[in-house]
The first five atom37 places (N, CA, C, CB, O) and aatype in JSON, in Angstrom:
{
  "aatype": [12, 4, 9, 15, 19, 14, 7, 11, 19, 9, 10, 9, 11, 7, 11, 2, 19, 11, 9, 11, 5, 7, 7, 8, 13, 8, 17, 16, 3, 9, 15, 15, 10, 7, 0, 6, 9, 11, 11, 7, 3, 18, 10, 9, 16, 18, 5, 11, 0, 0, 9, 2, 11, 9, 15, 5, 11, 6, 0, 19, 6, 9, 10, 1, 10, 12, 3, 15, 0, 15, 2, 0, 7, 9, 11, 15, 15, 2],
  "atom_mask": [
    [1, 1, 1, 1, 1],
    [1, 1, 1, 1, 1],
    [1, 1, 1, 1, 1],
    [1, 1, 1, 1, 1],
    [1, 1, 1, 1, 1],
    [1, 1, 1, 1, 1],
    [1, 1, 1, 0, 1],
    [1, 1, 1, 1, 1],
    [1, 1, 1, 1, 1],
    [1, 1, 1, 1, 1],
    [1, 1, 1, 1, 1],
    [1, 1, 1, 1, 1],
    [1, 1, 1, 1, 1],
    [1, 1, 1, 0, 1],
    [1, 1, 1, 1, 1],
    [1, 1, 1, 1, 1],
    [1, 1, 1, 1, 1],
    [1, 1, 1, 1, 1],
    [1, 1, 1, 1, 1],
    [1, 1, 1, 1, 1],
    [1, 1, 1, 1, 1],
    [1, 1, 1, 0, 1],
    [1, 1, 1, 0, 1],
    [1, 1, 1, 1, 1],
    [1, 1, 1, 1, 1],
    [1, 1, 1, 1, 1],
    [1, 1, 1, 1, 1],
    [1, 1, 1, 1, 1],
    [1, 1, 1, 1, 1],
    [1, 1, 1, 1, 1],
    [1, 1, 1, 1, 1],
    [1, 1, 1, 1, 1],
    [1, 1, 1, 1, 1],
    [1, 1, 1, 0, 1],
    [1, 1, 1, 1, 1],
    [1, 1, 1, 1, 1],
    [1, 1, 1, 1, 1],
    [1, 1, 1, 1, 1],
    [1, 1, 1, 1, 1],
    [1, 1, 1, 0, 1],
    [1, 1, 1, 1, 1],
    [1, 1, 1, 1, 1],
    [1, 1, 1, 1, 1],
    [1, 1, 1, 1, 1],
    [1, 1, 1, 1, 1],
    [1, 1, 1, 1, 1],
    [1, 1, 1, 1, 1],
    [1, 1, 1, 1, 1],
    [1, 1, 1, 1, 1],
    [1, 1, 1, 1, 1],
    [1, 1, 1, 1, 1],
    [1, 1, 1, 1, 1],
    [1, 1, 1, 1, 1],
    [1, 1, 1, 1, 1],
    [1, 1, 1, 1, 1],
    [1, 1, 1, 1, 1],
    [1, 1, 1, 1, 1],
    [1, 1, 1, 1, 1],
    [1, 1, 1, 1, 1],
    [1, 1, 1, 1, 1],
    [1, 1, 1, 1, 1],
    [1, 1, 1, 1, 1],
    [1, 1, 1, 1, 1],
    [1, 1, 1, 1, 1],
    [1, 1, 1, 1, 1],
    [1, 1, 1, 1, 1],
    [1, 1, 1, 1, 1],
    [1, 1, 1, 1, 1],
    [1, 1, 1, 1, 1],
    [1, 1, 1, 1, 1],
    [1, 1, 1, 1, 1],
    [1, 1, 1, 1, 1],
    [1, 1, 1, 0, 1],
    [1, 1, 1, 1, 1],
    [1, 1, 1, 1, 1],
    [1, 1, 1, 1, 1],
    [1, 1, 1, 1, 1],
    [1, 1, 1, 1, 1]
  ],
  "atom_positions": [
    [[82.84, 166.95, 94.91], [84.23, 167.14, 95.25], [84.31, 167.51, 96.73], [84.88, 168.22, 94.35], [83.52, 168.29, 97.24]],
    [[85.29, 166.93, 97.4], [85.53, 167.23, 98.81], [86.68, 168.21, 98.94], [85.82, 165.94, 99.61], [87.7, 168.09, 98.25]],
    [[86.52, 169.16, 99.81], [87.58, 170.12, 100.11], [87.92, 169.98, 101.58], [87.16, 171.58, 99.75], [87.04, 170.05, 102.44]],
    [[89.19, 169.78, 101.87], [89.61, 169.65, 103.26], [90.17, 170.98, 103.74], [90.66, 168.53, 103.41], [91.05, 171.57, 103.11]],
    [[89.65, 171.42, 104.85], [90.1, 172.67, 105.47], [91.22, 172.34, 106.44], [88.92, 173.39, 106.19], [91.08, 171.41, 107.23]],
    [[92.33, 173.08, 106.41], [93.4, 172.81, 107.38], [92.88, 172.92, 108.81], [94.58, 173.77, 107.17], [92.09, 173.81, 109.13]],
    [[93.34, 172.02, 109.65], [92.98, 172.05, 111.06], [94.22, 172.2, 111.93], [0.0, 0.0, 0.0], [95.26, 171.6, 111.64]],
    [[94.13, 172.98, 112.99], [95.24, 173.21, 113.89], [95.15, 172.26, 115.08], [95.26, 174.68, 114.37], [94.11, 172.17, 115.73]],
    [[96.25, 171.57, 115.37], [96.3, 170.63, 116.49], [96.28, 171.41, 117.8], [97.56, 169.73, 116.4], [97.1, 172.29, 118.03]],
    [[95.3, 171.05, 118.66], [95.21, 171.74, 119.95], [95.42, 170.79, 121.14], [93.87, 172.42, 120.08], [95.67, 171.24, 122.26]],
    [[95.31, 169.46, 120.9], [95.47, 168.49, 121.96], [95.91, 167.16, 121.36], [94.15, 168.33, 122.77], [95.41, 166.76, 120.3]],
    [[96.83, 166.48, 122.03], [97.32, 165.19, 121.55], [97.08, 164.13, 122.61], [98.82, 165.27, 121.18], [97.43, 164.32, 123.78]],
    [[96.48, 163.01, 122.2], [96.27, 161.86, 123.08], [96.64, 160.61, 122.3], [94.79, 161.79, 123.6], [95.82, 160.07, 121.56]],
    [[97.89, 160.16, 122.47], [98.36, 158.98, 121.75], [98.38, 159.22, 120.26], [0.0, 0.0, 0.0], [99.03, 160.14, 119.78]],
    [[97.66, 158.38, 119.52], [97.6, 158.5, 118.06], [96.38, 159.27, 117.59], [97.59, 157.12, 117.43], [96.0, 159.2, 116.42]],
    [[95.76, 160.02, 118.5], [94.62, 160.87, 118.16], [94.92, 162.29, 118.58], [93.33, 160.35, 118.82], [95.53, 162.54, 119.62]],
    [[94.48, 163.22, 117.76], [94.65, 164.64, 118.08], [93.31, 165.35, 117.94], [95.72, 165.3, 117.16], [92.47, 164.97, 117.13]],
    [[93.15, 166.36, 118.75], [91.98, 167.22, 118.62], [92.43, 168.42, 117.79], [91.39, 167.66, 120.03], [93.41, 169.08, 118.12]],
    [[91.68, 168.69, 116.71], [92.03, 169.81, 115.84], [90.88, 170.8, 115.8], [92.37, 169.32, 114.42], [89.71, 170.45, 116.01]],
    [[91.24, 172.04, 115.51], [90.25, 173.09, 115.32], [90.22, 173.42, 113.83], [90.57, 174.37, 116.18], [91.23, 173.82, 113.25]],
    [[89.05, 173.24, 113.23], [88.84, 173.59, 111.82], [87.71, 174.61, 111.8], [88.5, 172.32, 110.94], [86.55, 174.29, 112.06]],
    [[88.06, 175.85, 111.48], [87.05, 176.9, 111.53], [86.59, 177.05, 112.97], [0.0, 0.0, 0.0], [87.41, 177.23, 113.86]],
    [[85.31, 176.98, 113.2], [84.77, 177.07, 114.55], [84.43, 175.72, 115.16], [0.0, 0.0, 0.0], [83.76, 175.65, 116.18]],
    [[84.9, 174.64, 114.52], [84.56, 173.29, 114.97], [85.79, 172.56, 115.49], [83.91, 172.5, 113.84], [86.92, 172.85, 115.09]],
    [[85.56, 171.62, 116.39], [86.63, 170.78, 116.93], [86.36, 169.33, 116.55], [86.74, 170.93, 118.46], [85.22, 168.87, 116.61]],
    [[87.42, 168.6, 116.17], [87.28, 167.21, 115.74], [88.44, 166.39, 116.27], [87.21, 167.1, 114.2], [89.55, 166.9, 116.42]],
    [[88.17, 165.11, 116.57], [89.23, 164.17, 116.9], [89.66, 163.5, 115.6], [88.76, 163.11, 117.96], [88.82, 163.07, 114.81]],
    [[90.96, 163.4, 115.38], [91.51, 162.86, 114.15], [92.61, 161.85, 114.46], [92.06, 163.99, 113.27], [93.43, 162.07, 115.35]],
    [[92.6, 160.75, 113.72], [93.61, 159.71, 113.85], [94.87, 160.11, 113.07], [93.06, 158.34, 113.34], [94.79, 160.43, 111.88]],
    [[96.03, 160.08, 113.73], [97.29, 160.45, 113.06], [98.21, 159.25, 112.84], [98.01, 161.51, 113.88], [99.37, 159.42, 112.48]],
    [[97.7, 158.04, 113.07], [98.56, 156.85, 112.99], [99.14, 156.61, 111.6], [97.79, 155.64, 113.43], [100.17, 155.95, 111.48]],
    [[98.51, 157.12, 110.56], [99.03, 156.91, 109.2], [100.12, 157.91, 108.8], [97.9, 156.98, 108.2], [100.77, 157.74, 107.77]],
    [[100.32, 158.95, 109.62], [101.35, 159.95, 109.31], [102.7, 159.5, 109.85], [100.97, 161.32, 109.89], [102.8, 159.03, 110.99]],
    [[103.72, 159.65, 109.06], [105.06, 159.32, 109.52], [105.73, 160.46, 110.26], [0.0, 0.0, 0.0], [106.69, 160.27, 111.0]],
    [[105.2, 161.66, 110.06], [105.8, 162.85, 110.65], [105.41, 162.97, 112.13], [105.36, 164.12, 109.89], [104.34, 162.54, 112.55]],
    [[106.31, 163.56, 112.9], [106.0, 163.86, 114.3], [105.01, 165.01, 114.34], [107.3, 164.2, 115.11], [105.18, 166.02, 113.66]],
    [[103.98, 164.85, 115.13], [102.94, 165.87, 115.25], [103.01, 166.48, 116.63], [101.52, 165.27, 114.97], [103.11, 165.78, 117.64]],
    [[102.94, 167.82, 116.68], [102.95, 168.5, 117.97], [101.85, 169.57, 117.99], [104.34, 169.15, 118.25], [101.32, 169.96, 116.95]],
    [[101.53, 170.01, 119.18], [100.52, 171.05, 119.36], [100.9, 172.26, 118.53], [100.36, 171.43, 120.87], [102.05, 172.7, 118.54]],
    [[99.92, 172.81, 117.79], [100.16, 173.98, 116.94], [100.4, 173.63, 115.48], [0.0, 0.0, 0.0], [100.35, 174.51, 114.62]],
    [[100.66, 172.33, 115.18], [100.83, 171.9, 113.78], [99.5, 171.99, 113.05], [101.39, 170.46, 113.71], [98.43, 172.01, 113.67]],
    [[99.57, 172.03, 111.72], [98.38, 172.05, 110.88], [98.3, 170.75, 110.1], [98.38, 173.27, 109.93], [99.31, 170.27, 109.58]],
    [[97.08, 170.2, 110.01], [96.86, 168.94, 109.31], [95.75, 169.1, 108.28], [96.51, 167.83, 110.3], [94.81, 169.87, 108.44]],
    [[95.91, 168.33, 107.2], [94.83, 168.14, 106.23], [94.23, 166.78, 106.57], [95.36, 168.21, 104.71], [94.95, 165.8, 106.73]],
    [[92.91, 166.73, 106.69], [92.25, 165.49, 107.1], [91.18, 165.09, 106.09], [91.62, 165.65, 108.49], [90.68, 165.91, 105.32]],
    [[90.85, 163.81, 106.13], [89.71, 163.3, 105.37], [88.9, 162.47, 106.34], [90.15, 162.47, 104.1], [89.4, 161.48, 106.89]],
    [[87.67, 162.84, 106.56], [86.8, 162.25, 107.57], [87.52, 162.31, 108.91], [86.42, 160.77, 107.2], [87.73, 163.41, 109.42]],
    [[87.9, 161.19, 109.51], [88.53, 161.24, 110.83], [90.0, 160.81, 110.78], [87.78, 160.35, 111.8], [90.55, 160.37, 111.79]],
    [[90.64, 160.94, 109.61], [92.03, 160.54, 109.47], [92.88, 161.68, 108.91], [92.15, 159.3, 108.58], [92.47, 162.35, 107.96]],
    [[94.03, 161.9, 109.5], [94.97, 162.89, 108.98], [95.66, 162.32, 107.76], [96.02, 163.3, 110.07], [96.11, 161.17, 107.78]],
    [[95.74, 163.1, 106.69], [96.39, 162.62, 105.48], [97.68, 163.37, 105.16], [95.45, 162.73, 104.32], [98.5, 162.9, 104.36]],
    [[97.88, 164.53, 105.78], [99.09, 165.29, 105.51], [99.3, 166.36, 106.57], [99.03, 165.93, 104.11], [98.34, 166.95, 107.08]],
    [[100.55, 166.6, 106.9], [100.93, 167.72, 107.77], [101.41, 168.84, 106.86], [102.04, 167.3, 108.83], [102.19, 168.6, 105.94]],
    [[100.94, 170.06, 107.1], [101.37, 171.2, 106.29], [101.91, 172.29, 107.2], [100.2, 171.73, 105.42], [101.68, 172.3, 108.4]],
    [[102.64, 173.21, 106.58], [103.2, 174.32, 107.35], [102.12, 175.35, 107.68], [104.36, 174.99, 106.57], [101.05, 175.37, 107.06]],
    [[102.41, 176.18, 108.66], [101.48, 177.25, 109.01], [101.3, 178.18, 107.81], [101.99, 178.04, 110.24], [100.19, 178.66, 107.57]],
    [[102.36, 178.43, 107.09], [102.29, 179.3, 105.91], [101.31, 178.73, 104.88], [103.69, 179.48, 105.28], [100.49, 179.47, 104.32]],
    [[101.4, 177.41, 104.61], [100.48, 176.78, 103.67], [99.04, 176.85, 104.17], [100.88, 175.32, 103.44], [98.12, 177.13, 103.4]],
    [[98.85, 176.59, 105.47], [97.51, 176.62, 106.05], [96.88, 178.0, 105.91], [97.55, 176.2, 107.53], [95.72, 178.13, 105.52]],
    [[97.65, 179.02, 106.22], [97.15, 180.4, 106.13], [96.78, 180.73, 104.69], [98.2, 181.4, 106.66], [95.75, 181.37, 104.45]],
    [[97.6, 180.31, 103.73], [97.33, 180.59, 102.32], [96.07, 179.85, 101.85], [98.54, 180.18, 101.45], [95.25, 180.44, 101.14]],
    [[95.91, 178.59, 102.22], [94.72, 177.83, 101.85], [93.48, 178.5, 102.43], [94.82, 176.36, 102.34], [92.48, 178.67, 101.73]],
    [[93.53, 178.87, 103.7], [92.38, 179.51, 104.33], [92.06, 180.86, 103.69], [92.64, 179.7, 105.82], [90.89, 181.22, 103.55]],
    [[93.09, 181.6, 103.3], [92.89, 182.89, 102.63], [92.2, 182.68, 101.28], [94.24, 183.62, 102.43], [91.27, 183.41, 100.94]],
    [[92.67, 181.69, 100.52], [92.07, 181.4, 99.21], [90.62, 180.94, 99.35], [92.89, 180.35, 98.47], [89.75, 181.33, 98.56]],
    [[90.36, 180.1, 100.34], [88.99, 179.63, 100.56], [88.07, 180.78, 100.95], [88.97, 178.55, 101.64], [86.93, 180.84, 100.51]],
    [[88.58, 181.69, 101.77], [87.79, 182.86, 102.17], [87.51, 183.75, 100.97], [88.53, 183.66, 103.27], [86.4, 184.24, 100.81]],
    [[88.52, 183.95, 100.11], [88.34, 184.76, 98.91], [87.3, 184.14, 97.98], [89.67, 184.92, 98.16], [86.45, 184.85, 97.43]],
    [[87.37, 182.81, 97.81], [86.41, 182.12, 96.95], [85.0, 182.25, 97.52], [86.79, 180.63, 96.79], [84.04, 182.48, 96.79]],
    [[84.89, 182.11, 98.83], [83.58, 182.23, 99.48], [83.02, 183.64, 99.31], [83.7, 181.88, 100.98], [81.83, 183.8, 99.03]],
    [[83.87, 184.64, 99.49], [83.43, 186.04, 99.35], [83.06, 186.38, 97.92], [84.51, 186.98, 99.83], [82.26, 187.29, 97.68]],
    [[83.63, 185.65, 96.95], [83.33, 185.87, 95.54], [82.09, 185.1, 95.1], [84.51, 185.48, 94.67], [81.66, 185.2, 93.95]],
    [[81.52, 184.33, 96.03], [80.32, 183.58, 95.69], [80.59, 182.22, 95.09], [0.0, 0.0, 0.0], [79.67, 181.58, 94.58]],
    [[81.85, 181.76, 95.13], [82.2, 180.45, 94.59], [81.96, 179.42, 95.68], [83.69, 180.41, 94.1], [82.46, 179.55, 96.79]],
    [[81.18, 178.4, 95.35], [80.88, 177.35, 96.32], [81.29, 176.01, 95.73], [79.38, 177.35, 96.69], [81.24, 175.81, 94.51]],
    [[81.7, 175.09, 96.6], [82.03, 173.75, 96.13], [80.73, 173.0, 95.85], [82.89, 172.99, 97.16], [79.7, 173.26, 96.46]],
    [[80.8, 172.07, 94.91], [79.62, 171.24, 94.6], [79.82, 169.86, 95.17], [79.37, 171.17, 93.07], [80.96, 169.39, 95.27]],
    [[78.75, 169.2, 95.55], [78.82, 167.84, 96.11], [78.49, 166.83, 95.07], [77.89, 167.69, 97.27], [78.51, 165.63, 95.36]]
  ]
}
């Protein structure tokens, strides 16, 4: 199972954005999203493509739940 971590948009170049996910930075294609994307938005991605824009509130909640699961010893399986 794949789990996508929300990424925060930090740079926009055309149809590509640089996002920060945890301590990593990735370039992601946003051409499939119909929503306007701006710096500071949060995205759910799969590989190098954005699949959904989410609110900051949703991103914070997802990250909190993932942190809680990690601290409880719950790990995703591949």
